[in-house]
Structure formats: C-alpha cells, structure tokens
Residue, then its C-alpha position, 0 to 999 in steps of 0.5 A: x117325753x122321748x117322742x119330743x127328743x131329737x135323734x142323730x142320723x144314726x139313731x135307727x141303726x144304733x137302736x137296733x144293736x143289742x144291749x144299747x141303752x138310750x138316755x135324754x141328753x141336751x134335748x137328744x136321745x143318745x146312747x149312754x152305753x152299749x155293753x158296760x161303761x167300764x168295758x167301753x172306758x177300758x177299750x178306749x184307754x187300751x185299744x179303740x172305741x167309737x162314739x156317735x157325737x152327731x148331736x154336736x153343732x157343725x157350722x161352716x163359715x165362708x168369707x174373705x174376712x172370716x178370721x178377722x171377724x171371729x177374732x172379736x168373739x174369742x180370746x184366742x189369737x186365730x191369726x196364728x192358725x195355718x192351713x190344716x190347724x185348729x184352735x180350741x177356744x170359747x165364745x165370751x159374753x161382756x163379763x167374760x163368761x163362757x157362752x160355749x167352748x168350741x173348736x175352730x178348724x182353719x181351712x184357708x183364708x176364706x173358710x173355717x169349720x166350727x164344732x160347738x156343743x149340742x146344748x148351745x147350738x141354737x144360742x151359738x148360731x144366733x150369737x154368730x149371726x148377730x156378730x158376723x157381717x157378710x159371712x156365708x153361714x152353712x149349718x150342717x148339724x142335721x146333715x152330717x154324722x160326726x163320729x169319734x174314733x178314740x184310743x191308741x189303735x185309732x190310727x191303724x184302724x182308720x187308715x185303711x179307709x182313707x186314700x191319704x196317710x193320716x200318720x203325720x196329722x198332728x194333734x188338732x190337725x185336720x184334712x178333707x178327704x174321701x171315704x167311699x168316694x164321698x167327702x169326709x172331714x178328718x180331725x185329730x181331736x177328741x174328748x177322751x184324753x187319748x189319741x184319736x180322730x173325729x170324722x164328719x161324713x154323710x149318714x150313709x158313710x157314717x153307718x158304713x164306718x161304724x159297721x166296718x170298724x166295730x167288725x174289726x174290733x172297735x168297741x161301740x161306746x156311749x155317753x157314759x164312758x165319754x164322761x168318765x174318760x173326759x173327766x180323767x183327762x180333766x176336760x170341762x163339760x159345758x153346763x157343769x164345769x163351764x157356763x156364762x158365770x165362769x171365765x176361762x181364767x177361773x176354769x184353768x183355760x188361761x192357755x187359750x187366752x192370748x191377751x198379748x198377741x191380739x186386739x180387742x174382743x168381747x170380754x177382754x177388759x174383764x180378763x185383763x182385770x183378772x190378770x192384774x188383780x188376781x182370781x177370787x176362785x179357781x177350778x181345781x181337781x179333787x181326789x177323795x180320800x175314801x171310795x165315796x164319790x163326789x157328784x155334781x152339785x155336792x157342797x165343798x167345805x173347808x173347816x166347816x164352812x161351805x166354800x164351793x160345790x162339785x161341778x163334775x165327779x166320778x169314780x176313775x176306772x183307770x186310777x181306781x179312785x173317786x175324782x172330781x172338779x170344783x170351784x173353790x176360793x183361790x187361797x184354797x186351791x193349792x196342791x195338797x189343800x185339805x177340803x171335805x165334800x158333803x155326801x149323804x149328810x157326812x163330811x168326806x175328806x178330799x185333797x186338791x190334786x194336779x190336773x189332769x188326773x190321767x195323762x195318756x202316753x199315746x195322746x199327741x201333745 
C-alpha cells in the first residue's frame, strides 16, 4: 500500500508539482515522470535535467584505518585514491557475487563517504557494521537530500550557486562547499551517461536548488528517464543486471577488479579462478532487429535453445531502436552473434553489439 512506502524529504514539495506521477520503487514512492519520459530523456541528452535520488543510502565512515578496512570488502584498490577522488566498486560475498554496487568518495586518510542503492541500504549497513572495527559510522540517508543534475549544460547552470569553481573538477572528483551558507557535497558523478553532478545537501537547500534550477530551464526528471538514460550508457541496475549470483567479471566490470595491486579481499579466490579458467557467461548488449522491445525477464535463445534471459531492455530514445542487456554463454557473446528473444510467444531476432549503446561527447572520461 502507498501509505507503507517511504518518502524522500522532497516528497511533499514534488507531489505538489503539476503533471508528476509517482510509483513504488524499492520500498519508496518515487516520481516516475513529471512531463513525459521522452521529453525528460531528451533534456538530459541536450541540455540538463534534475532528479531527486534522495532514496539512496548515504554513509560517512571515519577512522584512521578506514580505507584499509574497506579494502577487504571490495575488489578495487582504494589505496590509489587521492583527496577529492572517488571509486565505483562493489561489495562481494564469498562467492564473489555482488552484494551491491556503490561509490566510495575519499575525503582524506580518516574519512570516506559511501553512496549505496536504496534497495540494499539496510543490507549494506549491516554488512559494513559486521566487518568494520572501530569505525565511526554515520548514516545520513534520511537527513540529506541527494540531487542529480545531469546533462551537457549542468556545469554552467550549477556554478552560480557555488563560491568555488567546479570547472576543473574531474569525472568522479568531489568537493565540500556551501550553498546558501549551508554545507554541500558536490560530486561529478551520475547515472545517465552524460556529464553532470550529484549534490548532497539539507532538505531546505535541496528544495531551494530544485526551484532555482527548474526556474532557469532545467527539466524535472523521474525514474522513467533515469532508466532509459542509464541503459543507453549500459550502466547496470542492481537487482536486475547485478545481484548476489553475478560476479563483476561476468557483468563486464573487470575494470574495477584490481587483483594485481591489492591483497586479500572477500571473493578474491573466485575471481582469480574465473580469470585463469575463463567465464562461462557474460553480460552482453543486444540490439533488436525490428521494433519489438525485449523486456526484463524475457528468454534469450540460440538455434531454438534457451541460453539466457534479458536483464534490462527498453526502446532507445536517442538511437531510435530497441536495446537490451542479457547474460549469455561466453561462446555466444562475440560481437555480431545472432540470437533471438521470445516476445509474446514469437522468436524475435537480436544481435550482440558493443557496449555502451550510446557514448556522449559531453561526458568526462
């Protein structure tokens, strides 16, 4: 029931806006659109859009050895991080299955901020509290608003509200500053495949920024556009493309696995075995031959035999064609491989294509 769903601090304000539609998402009541998914999607690709992503988990960890302790929980080498840098990574179980994907923001030798998924917030918190010793754990999830300002014009639209310049902030760079005399955390990160920023502030400043930015031409956006945008950029959604039965190597996230430069961590032996023995399956990008859309859960076939299923699928508004992600056997994962997807009882042709489906010219590498 709607009354049982959680609400972000901006819910009352956003629900008063004309045209907004809400849906249940990971236990939250979240806006799926404000105008239309197509309009919001195009705004992010061409100018700028703003999203309320305050449902995501926001943890601050403090201790002298916090990085060393986190090193044991992720496959990425966090010792590489310099002040103001961040690392996209994953928590792994003993089988190297992905407990969650997250971003670690390095704020000095004694402090990091973690942004985790809403659906796994409680699980992540318990995992951290179980494995960390002597670390001060601050959960800001319900106290702070998190906004995502995304699109090629994000920088010029956000800059007037900040005293410091963010022009030289690199991709995955972040800084602490103030907006209206109130602390604000700004990161050049996002989930759309475009340049943009994620902004953690108080609820009062969050509403102020939303009003100001939308008054200056920024398009309010919901989860519908967020999903079509991230899929075009082949960014995984936890619970669909990633879960505790998938490893980062299978998911095409080998670039965040640093076996050579770090010591032991949970799940390392499984990843080492996959590296040496090879993978049995991979997450691939699929392009449908016609306009039929392959949705989450649809079966994938090769020569009449089921070989996998769609994890995410949509109609790409930027490319004007249906696209999808699916796990298939490694021998069927090469570019150009012909497969089919069962849609309404019929086998519809699909081809394995390179990921991401779309790469923005404005996005920082």
